[in-house]
PyMOL CGO cylinders between C-alpha atoms (Angstrom):
from pymol import cmd
from pymol.cgo import CYLINDER

trace = [
    CYLINDER, -50.59, -25.78, 27.86, -51.35, -23.91, 24.65, 0.3, 1, 1, 1, 1, 1, 1,
    CYLINDER, -51.35, -23.91, 24.65, -49.22, -21.61, 22.56, 0.3, 1, 1, 1, 1, 1, 1,
    CYLINDER, -49.22, -21.61, 22.56, -49.71, -20.01, 19.15, 0.3, 1, 1, 1, 1, 1, 1,
    CYLINDER, -49.71, -20.01, 19.15, -47.24, -21.07, 16.43, 0.3, 1, 1, 1, 1, 1, 1,
    CYLINDER, -47.24, -21.07, 16.43, -46.87, -19.19, 13.14, 0.3, 1, 1, 1, 1, 1, 1,
    CYLINDER, -46.87, -19.19, 13.14, -44.60, -20.69, 10.50, 0.3, 1, 1, 1, 1, 1, 1,
    CYLINDER, -44.60, -20.69, 10.50, -43.50, -18.64, 7.50, 0.3, 1, 1, 1, 1, 1, 1,
    CYLINDER, -43.50, -18.64, 7.50, -42.12, -19.30, 4.00, 0.3, 1, 1, 1, 1, 1, 1,
    CYLINDER, -42.12, -19.30, 4.00, -40.68, -22.80, 3.50, 0.3, 1, 1, 1, 1, 1, 1,
    CYLINDER, -40.68, -22.80, 3.50, -41.33, -23.67, 7.17, 0.3, 1, 1, 1, 1, 1, 1,
    CYLINDER, -41.33, -23.67, 7.17, -45.11, -23.84, 6.63, 0.3, 1, 1, 1, 1, 1, 1,
    CYLINDER, -45.11, -23.84, 6.63, -44.79, -27.52, 5.70, 0.3, 1, 1, 1, 1, 1, 1,
    CYLINDER, -44.79, -27.52, 5.70, -43.61, -28.54, 9.20, 0.3, 1, 1, 1, 1, 1, 1,
    CYLINDER, -43.61, -28.54, 9.20, -45.90, -29.51, 12.05, 0.3, 1, 1, 1, 1, 1, 1,
    CYLINDER, -45.90, -29.51, 12.05, -49.11, -29.51, 9.99, 0.3, 1, 1, 1, 1, 1, 1,
    CYLINDER, -49.11, -29.51, 9.99, -50.80, -32.13, 12.17, 0.3, 1, 1, 1, 1, 1, 1,
    CYLINDER, -50.80, -32.13, 12.17, -49.72, -30.44, 15.41, 0.3, 1, 1, 1, 1, 1, 1,
    CYLINDER, -49.72, -30.44, 15.41, -50.90, -26.87, 14.78, 0.3, 1, 1, 1, 1, 1, 1,
    CYLINDER, -50.90, -26.87, 14.78, -54.63, -26.29, 14.36, 0.3, 1, 1, 1, 1, 1, 1,
    CYLINDER, -54.63, -26.29, 14.36, -56.26, -23.91, 11.84, 0.3, 1, 1, 1, 1, 1, 1,
    CYLINDER, -56.26, -23.91, 11.84, -56.12, -21.08, 14.41, 0.3, 1, 1, 1, 1, 1, 1,
    CYLINDER, -56.12, -21.08, 14.41, -52.35, -21.65, 14.81, 0.3, 1, 1, 1, 1, 1, 1,
    CYLINDER, -52.35, -21.65, 14.81, -52.75, -23.10, 18.34, 0.3, 1, 1, 1, 1, 1, 1,
    CYLINDER, -52.75, -23.10, 18.34, -50.60, -25.97, 19.56, 0.3, 1, 1, 1, 1, 1, 1,
    CYLINDER, -50.60, -25.97, 19.56, -50.70, -27.97, 22.79, 0.3, 1, 1, 1, 1, 1, 1,
    CYLINDER, -50.70, -27.97, 22.79, -47.29, -28.50, 24.37, 0.3, 1, 1, 1, 1, 1, 1,
    CYLINDER, -47.29, -28.50, 24.37, -46.01, -29.94, 27.65, 0.3, 1, 1, 1, 1, 1, 1,
    CYLINDER, -46.01, -29.94, 27.65, -44.85, -27.62, 30.43, 0.3, 1, 1, 1, 1, 1, 1,
    CYLINDER, -44.85, -27.62, 30.43, -41.17, -26.64, 30.48, 0.3, 1, 1, 1, 1, 1, 1,
    CYLINDER, -41.17, -26.64, 30.48, -40.75, -27.01, 26.70, 0.3, 1, 1, 1, 1, 1, 1,
    CYLINDER, -40.75, -27.01, 26.70, -38.01, -24.83, 25.21, 0.3, 1, 1, 1, 1, 1, 1,
    CYLINDER, -38.01, -24.83, 25.21, -37.83, -23.40, 21.71, 0.3, 1, 1, 1, 1, 1, 1,
    CYLINDER, -37.83, -23.40, 21.71, -35.27, -26.12, 20.97, 0.3, 1, 1, 1, 1, 1, 1,
    CYLINDER, -35.27, -26.12, 20.97, -37.82, -28.74, 22.05, 0.3, 1, 1, 1, 1, 1, 1,
    CYLINDER, -37.82, -28.74, 22.05, -40.50, -27.06, 19.94, 0.3, 1, 1, 1, 1, 1, 1,
    CYLINDER, -40.50, -27.06, 19.94, -38.24, -27.19, 16.86, 0.3, 1, 1, 1, 1, 1, 1,
    CYLINDER, -38.24, -27.19, 16.86, -37.73, -30.89, 17.50, 0.3, 1, 1, 1, 1, 1, 1,
    CYLINDER, -37.73, -30.89, 17.50, -41.49, -31.55, 17.91, 0.3, 1, 1, 1, 1, 1, 1,
    CYLINDER, -41.49, -31.55, 17.91, -42.19, -29.71, 14.65, 0.3, 1, 1, 1, 1, 1, 1,
    CYLINDER, -42.19, -29.71, 14.65, -39.36, -31.68, 12.97, 0.3, 1, 1, 1, 1, 1, 1,
    CYLINDER, -39.36, -31.68, 12.97, -37.68, -28.52, 11.68, 0.3, 1, 1, 1, 1, 1, 1,
    CYLINDER, -37.68, -28.52, 11.68, -34.09, -29.43, 10.71, 0.3, 1, 1, 1, 1, 1, 1,
    CYLINDER, -34.09, -29.43, 10.71, -31.41, -28.03, 13.04, 0.3, 1, 1, 1, 1, 1, 1,
    CYLINDER, -31.41, -28.03, 13.04, -29.22, -26.99, 10.11, 0.3, 1, 1, 1, 1, 1, 1,
    CYLINDER, -29.22, -26.99, 10.11, -31.95, -24.78, 8.63, 0.3, 1, 1, 1, 1, 1, 1,
    CYLINDER, -31.95, -24.78, 8.63, -31.33, -21.08, 9.31, 0.3, 1, 1, 1, 1, 1, 1,
    CYLINDER, -31.33, -21.08, 9.31, -34.22, -19.56, 11.22, 0.3, 1, 1, 1, 1, 1, 1,
    CYLINDER, -34.22, -19.56, 11.22, -35.28, -16.63, 13.36, 0.3, 1, 1, 1, 1, 1, 1,
    CYLINDER, -35.28, -16.63, 13.36, -37.34, -17.34, 16.47, 0.3, 1, 1, 1, 1, 1, 1,
    CYLINDER, -37.34, -17.34, 16.47, -39.60, -14.63, 17.86, 0.3, 1, 1, 1, 1, 1, 1,
    CYLINDER, -39.60, -14.63, 17.86, -41.65, -15.04, 21.03, 0.3, 1, 1, 1, 1, 1, 1,
    CYLINDER, -41.65, -15.04, 21.03, -44.29, -12.39, 21.61, 0.3, 1, 1, 1, 1, 1, 1,
    CYLINDER, -44.29, -12.39, 21.61, -42.55, -10.24, 19.00, 0.3, 1, 1, 1, 1, 1, 1,
    CYLINDER, -42.55, -10.24, 19.00, -39.02, -10.44, 20.46, 0.3, 1, 1, 1, 1, 1, 1,
    CYLINDER, -39.02, -10.44, 20.46, -36.04, -12.59, 19.38, 0.3, 1, 1, 1, 1, 1, 1,
    CYLINDER, -36.04, -12.59, 19.38, -35.31, -15.38, 21.85, 0.3, 1, 1, 1, 1, 1, 1,
    CYLINDER, -35.31, -15.38, 21.85, -32.53, -17.89, 22.42, 0.3, 1, 1, 1, 1, 1, 1,
    CYLINDER, -32.53, -17.89, 22.42, -33.15, -21.54, 21.50, 0.3, 1, 1, 1, 1, 1, 1,
    CYLINDER, -33.15, -21.54, 21.50, -33.13, -22.39, 25.25, 0.3, 1, 1, 1, 1, 1, 1,
    CYLINDER, -33.13, -22.39, 25.25, -36.03, -20.02, 26.03, 0.3, 1, 1, 1, 1, 1, 1,
    CYLINDER, -36.03, -20.02, 26.03, -38.72, -21.84, 28.04, 0.3, 1, 1, 1, 1, 1, 1,
    CYLINDER, -38.72, -21.84, 28.04, -42.20, -21.38, 26.60, 0.3, 1, 1, 1, 1, 1, 1,
    CYLINDER, -42.20, -21.38, 26.60, -45.18, -20.23, 28.67, 0.3, 1, 1, 1, 1, 1, 1,
    CYLINDER, -45.18, -20.23, 28.67, -48.96, -20.51, 28.36, 0.3, 1, 1, 1, 1, 1, 1,
    CYLINDER, -48.96, -20.51, 28.36, -50.24, -18.12, 25.70, 0.3, 1, 1, 1, 1, 1, 1,
    CYLINDER, -50.24, -18.12, 25.70, -46.87, -17.37, 24.08, 0.3, 1, 1, 1, 1, 1, 1,
    CYLINDER, -46.87, -17.37, 24.08, -46.97, -16.55, 20.38, 0.3, 1, 1, 1, 1, 1, 1,
    CYLINDER, -46.97, -16.55, 20.38, -44.04, -18.07, 18.51, 0.3, 1, 1, 1, 1, 1, 1,
    CYLINDER, -44.04, -18.07, 18.51, -43.13, -16.92, 15.01, 0.3, 1, 1, 1, 1, 1, 1,
    CYLINDER, -43.13, -16.92, 15.01, -40.58, -18.97, 13.12, 0.3, 1, 1, 1, 1, 1, 1,
    CYLINDER, -40.58, -18.97, 13.12, -39.06, -17.47, 9.99, 0.3, 1, 1, 1, 1, 1, 1,
    CYLINDER, -39.06, -17.47, 9.99, -36.41, -18.96, 7.73, 0.3, 1, 1, 1, 1, 1, 1,
    CYLINDER, -36.41, -18.96, 7.73, -33.51, -17.08, 6.21, 0.3, 1, 1, 1, 1, 1, 1,
    CYLINDER, -33.51, -17.08, 6.21, -34.08, -16.56, 2.52, 0.3, 1, 1, 1, 1, 1, 1,
    CYLINDER, -34.08, -16.56, 2.52, -31.08, -16.09, 0.29, 0.3, 1, 1, 1, 1, 1, 1,
    CYLINDER, -31.08, -16.09, 0.29, -30.91, -14.74, -3.18, 0.3, 1, 1, 1, 1, 1, 1,
    CYLINDER, -30.91, -14.74, -3.18, -28.35, -13.84, -5.72, 0.3, 1, 1, 1, 1, 1, 1,
]
cmd.load_cgo(trace, "trace")
């Protein structure tokens, strides 16, 4: 199944070979956001916000055909 994945800020470097130029990605059925993070090789310890179709979702959320996932990292400053 296909989903759209948009990575922001320092996360843009992950999953380059898995997400096409239109931000589409093929994934297996029953994949969770946790599984997606693993496939994209985004470190678990990295602070991030996960939005699916514009709404925050838990890491155990199961993805569906056509979902749009936005992954943003926390940016700190001083």
